[in-house]
VOGU-3710 file (C-alpha; in Angstrom, 3 decimals, decimal comma):
1> mkavlvytpg> 87,648/103,073/74,401  89,151/105,813/72,236  89,945/109,387/73,608  91,876/112,475/72,595  94,713/113,563/74,780  97,279/116,357/74,693  100,802/115,494/76,167  102,704/118,424/74,876  100,708/121,572/74,032  100,853/122,946/70,324
11> gpdalnyvea> 98,982/122,921/67,116  96,535/120,517/65,789  99,335/117,766/65,660  99,402/117,890/69,520  96,102/115,960/69,530  96,488/112,302/70,028  93,809/109,694/69,335  94,563/107,100/71,955  93,242/104,086/73,726  91,938/104,914/77,181
21> pmplpgaqdv> 90,477/102,956/80,057  86,539/102,876/80,345  85,660/105,342/83,068  84,066/103,930/86,308  81,281/105,954/87,815  81,234/106,947/91,447  77,933/106,808/93,400  76,785/110,126/92,209  78,197/109,849/88,613  76,735/108,909/85,215
31> viraeafgvg> 78,747/107,545/82,358  77,763/109,138/78,788  78,096/107,061/75,542  79,015/110,057/73,291  77,184/110,640/69,989  78,654/113,996/69,236  81,340/116,542/70,435  81,493/120,192/69,796  84,830/121,835/68,642  85,364/125,433/69,818
41> qpdalirsgv> 88,104/127,993/70,709  88,318/126,768/74,364  89,244/123,297/72,986  91,968/125,081/70,882  93,256/127,066/73,851  93,692/123,880/75,908  95,394/122,133/73,169  97,808/125,138/72,730  98,395/125,224/76,608  97,524/128,808/76,857
51> ykwmpplpan> 94,004/128,627/78,468  93,754/130,612/81,646  91,683/127,761/83,135  94,077/124,956/81,782  93,501/121,490/82,977  96,584/119,423/83,993  98,485/117,507/81,349  97,975/115,139/79,800  94,791/117,010/78,947  91,621/116,117/77,320
61> pgndvagyie> 90,668/119,370/75,507  87,076/118,662/74,718  84,319/120,883/76,374  81,139/119,689/75,120  79,627/116,314/74,627  76,026/114,900/74,060  74,893/111,364/74,054  73,004/108,564/76,038  73,515/107,603/79,638  75,202/104,224/79,624
71> tvgrdvtgle> 75,570/103,841/83,474  74,110/105,516/86,598  75,735/105,497/90,116  73,862/103,883/92,835  72,770/107,100/94,531  71,723/108,934/91,352  67,991/109,646/91,010  66,165/111,358/88,207  68,250/110,119/85,526  68,167/106,617/83,786
81> vgqkvllsar> 70,119/104,428/81,371  69,350/105,271/77,855  68,452/108,918/78,512  69,730/111,635/76,152  71,838/114,232/77,858  74,144/117,111/77,135  77,457/117,689/79,246  79,277/120,945/79,146  82,599/121,171/80,832  81,394/124,497/82,285
91> dlsqrggcya> 79,405/122,468/84,589  82,663/120,381/85,799  85,316/121,162/88,392  87,825/121,850/85,503  87,430/122,600/81,815  88,028/119,732/79,300  87,539/116,100/79,477  84,776/115,558/76,782  86,635/114,184/73,856  86,046/110,541/74,549
101> eyvcapanav> 83,764/107,719/73,397  82,559/107,366/77,156  82,571/110,273/79,462  82,019/110,178/83,162  80,455/113,096/84,962  78,494/114,107/88,163  74,956/113,491/87,433  74,101/116,967/88,421  76,324/118,419/85,655  74,255/116,915/82,859
111> hpladsvsce> 71,254/118,502/81,158  68,438/116,179/80,056  67,557/116,634/76,366  64,175/115,872/74,545  63,922/113,100/72,105  63,328/115,739/69,317  66,670/117,310/69,805  69,636/115,852/68,021  73,044/115,387/69,859  74,843/117,140/66,950
121> eavclanyqv> 72,546/120,246/67,540  72,991/119,933/71,386  76,724/120,320/71,240  76,328/123,749/69,415  74,552/125,165/72,415  77,703/126,371/74,322  77,731/129,289/71,816  74,048/130,088/72,398  74,691/129,950/76,129  77,232/132,778/75,672
131> awallheasg> 74,987/134,716/73,319  72,146/134,531/75,649  74,152/136,072/78,455  75,502/138,720/76,093  72,172/139,907/74,950  70,183/139,590/78,119  72,555/139,912/81,078  75,743/141,803/79,901  74,182/144,293/77,537  73,386/146,804/79,985
141> prppqtvlvi> 70,392/148,141/82,103  68,130/148,807/79,091  67,176/145,916/76,798  68,742/146,604/73,400  66,634/147,180/70,351  69,183/147,561/67,660  72,561/145,391/67,807  75,629/145,445/65,742  77,425/141,996/65,648  81,148/142,085/64,699
151> gaaggvgsal> 81,930/138,770/63,007  78,563/137,706/62,610  79,173/134,586/60,662  81,202/133,008/63,434  79,892/130,474/66,049  78,868/132,999/68,773  78,096/135,603/66,149  75,522/133,258/64,261  74,102/132,366/67,693  73,730/136,230/68,568
161> lqlarlagmr> 71,732/136,825/65,305  69,208/133,817/66,084  68,639/134,861/69,721  68,489/138,539/68,880  65,895/137,813/66,108  63,817/135,777/68,685  63,966/138,673/71,087  62,549/141,047/68,269  65,843/143,106/68,138  67,149/144,451/64,808
171> tigsvstaek> 70,516/143,236/63,793  73,394/144,352/61,753  76,069/141,798/61,093  79,727/142,706/60,136  81,103/139,989/57,689  84,060/139,686/55,377  82,585/137,951/52,178  79,462/137,598/50,246  79,258/133,955/51,268  79,439/135,051/54,905
181> aefaramgad> 76,726/137,704/54,247  74,324/135,117/52,893  74,968/132,914/55,837  74,548/135,752/58,295  71,214/136,873/56,635  69,929/133,126/56,993  70,784/133,222/60,482  68,801/136,380/61,162  70,748/139,484/60,291  68,560/142,265/59,006
191> dvvfyraenv> 71,421/144,004/57,333  75,135/143,226/56,702  78,345/145,349/56,523  81,368/144,235/54,536  84,169/145,258/56,872  86,849/144,933/54,193  85,077/146,896/51,658  83,057/149,353/53,844  83,703/151,549/56,888  81,693/149,782/59,420
201> vdrtleltag> 80,975/152,708/61,562  79,836/154,856/58,582  77,770/152,133/57,029  76,099/151,359/60,441  75,093/155,104/60,863  73,933/155,095/57,351  71,667/151,799/57,871  70,190/153,329/61,060  69,536/156,683/59,432  72,178/158,225/61,784
211> agvdlvldhv> 70,599/156,856/64,970  73,094/154,225/65,805  72,711/151,065/67,799  72,040/150,213/71,243  74,664/147,580/71,423  77,883/146,612/69,842  79,090/143,140/70,362  82,812/142,543/69,418  85,061/139,545/69,985  87,950/141,061/67,923
221> cgadfagylr> 88,903/144,180/69,649  92,213/145,697/68,349  92,660/148,713/66,217  88,730/149,167/65,370  87,260/148,799/68,808  87,234/152,390/70,074  85,826/153,519/66,699  82,584/151,746/67,440  81,640/154,115/70,233  80,601/156,460/67,445
231> tlrkwgtlls> 77,856/153,960/66,446  76,219/154,110/69,827  72,945/155,712/70,621  72,309/157,304/73,924  73,079/154,890/76,883  74,567/152,447/74,364  77,000/149,684/75,240  80,147/148,559/73,554  80,653/145,059/74,692  83,909/143,203/74,242
241> ynafaglpee> 83,792/139,297/74,772  87,145/138,483/73,392  90,185/140,228/71,973  91,552/138,153/69,010  93,314/141,126/67,427  94,861/142,337/70,740  94,038/145,362/72,893  93,027/148,870/71,542  95,800/151,271/71,475  93,555/154,298/72,249
251> nlmgemrkyl> 92,825/155,772/75,632  89,407/154,496/75,876  88,356/156,920/78,602  89,430/159,753/76,313  87,582/158,269/73,474  84,298/157,789/75,563  84,472/161,346/76,648  84,087/162,507/72,942  80,669/161,184/73,176  79,917/162,268/76,966
261> gncpavrcfs> 76,519/163,515/76,015  75,319/159,984/74,897  76,728/158,429/78,207  78,332/155,486/76,407  79,437/152,446/78,319  82,198/149,910/77,605  82,261/146,484/79,231  84,187/143,335/78,962  82,481/139,902/79,359  83,562/136,426/80,086
271> fhiydhdrpn> 81,328/133,437/80,650  83,596/132,605/83,403  81,726/135,096/85,649  79,303/132,083/86,142  81,993/129,621/87,095  80,909/129,916/90,794  77,322/130,755/89,867  75,650/127,362/89,150  72,006/128,362/89,381  72,290/131,134/86,812
281> rrrimrevia> 74,795/129,190/84,531  72,477/126,246/84,249  69,344/128,612/83,943  70,748/130,139/80,922  71,597/126,659/79,453  68,084/125,673/80,000  66,848/128,880/78,313  68,717/127,880/75,173  67,886/124,177/75,295  64,126/125,103/75,482
291> aleaghikpa> 64,480/127,404/72,506  66,100/124,543/70,635  63,393/122,062/71,711  60,759/124,441/70,576  62,294/124,937/67,236  63,050/128,748/67,812  66,820/128,328/67,147  68,532/126,127/64,555  72,290/125,731/65,093  74,321/125,686/61,735
301> iaarfplarv> 76,800/122,838/61,440  79,590/123,687/59,291  81,401/120,202/59,177  81,338/116,985/60,692  84,450/114,792/61,311  84,907/111,366/63,137  86,866/111,536/66,400  89,764/110,112/64,755  90,088/113,075/62,598  90,359/115,474/65,540
311> rdahamlesg> 93,414/117,167/64,041  91,495/117,946/60,850  88,665/119,317/62,898  91,037/121,531/64,698  92,887/122,656/61,485  89,533/123,795/60,134  88,822/125,602/63,342  92,100/127,319/63,260  91,489/128,416/59,544  88,588/130,467/60,388
321> aalgkiimtp> 86,627/129,310/57,313  83,834/127,341/59,120  80,406/128,949/58,684  78,758/127,795/61,977  79,872/124,959/64,421  82,296/122,235/63,607  81,253/118,933/65,378  82,785/115,516/65,699  81,237/112,053/66,147  82,800/108,855/67,674
331> s> 83,149/107,237/64,407
//
């Protein structure tokens, strides 16, 4: 079978499409015949060798695969050959391992899928799993009613928009271009702000008639992060779930105290909080699978590549040009 391995970390050229032995299941394992693979930032971090939860080299950097059960171990119950399933490396003992035509995993790590769900849509759900946790568990003690999503056209950003709309929340999406604004609106944004042409804070306050928002969700951080405190309503939360632009330079405690009367909160979030919390990790995934099965969410697929073109898929990921999720198929 074919698989992707990284021998020496680096850019997309570090990805090698190679022949690999067929996996053999243990008594409590299943082998999945892959139909679709997700391509995301954790994959790129493994490829680059900088992931905090890095698997050993040579590493298979894939973290999401959906397909059909090819083989079941002798002690497996409740699953059968031919059944459609989703596997996330979040449910494995280490990250990675999913870029291969056949993937072996513990039977209790897979999620059964309804026939109505496509494998291509299923491998987009890791973003929705994060988004659900951000909106419903990390957002603070009071359910948010109005949310500002920074980078609303990205993979997690677009998932946030859909899930927020499903929950009845008003959303404002921060985007860079008219194309991304159109995409964000299609994903559920009630309003958009162009961060290159407008002051996001001032425009957000204008859109909310000065009231501000309950929740700001930001994966960029950097120089603009502390300024978002001014957009918060009373008891509002500024929530960072990544820091692609680096850490803020301001004294955050000092900045927070400028708005002491609103009792603002700043929180950092990583889905790794669920690494040792299997029941809640899987509960959240079942929530988003159910939403997909019911037709309440519709993942946007930006591009499809065959596994043999994994370098091209990662080059597109690195470009930041994708609107929605990049996926791959075995051929």
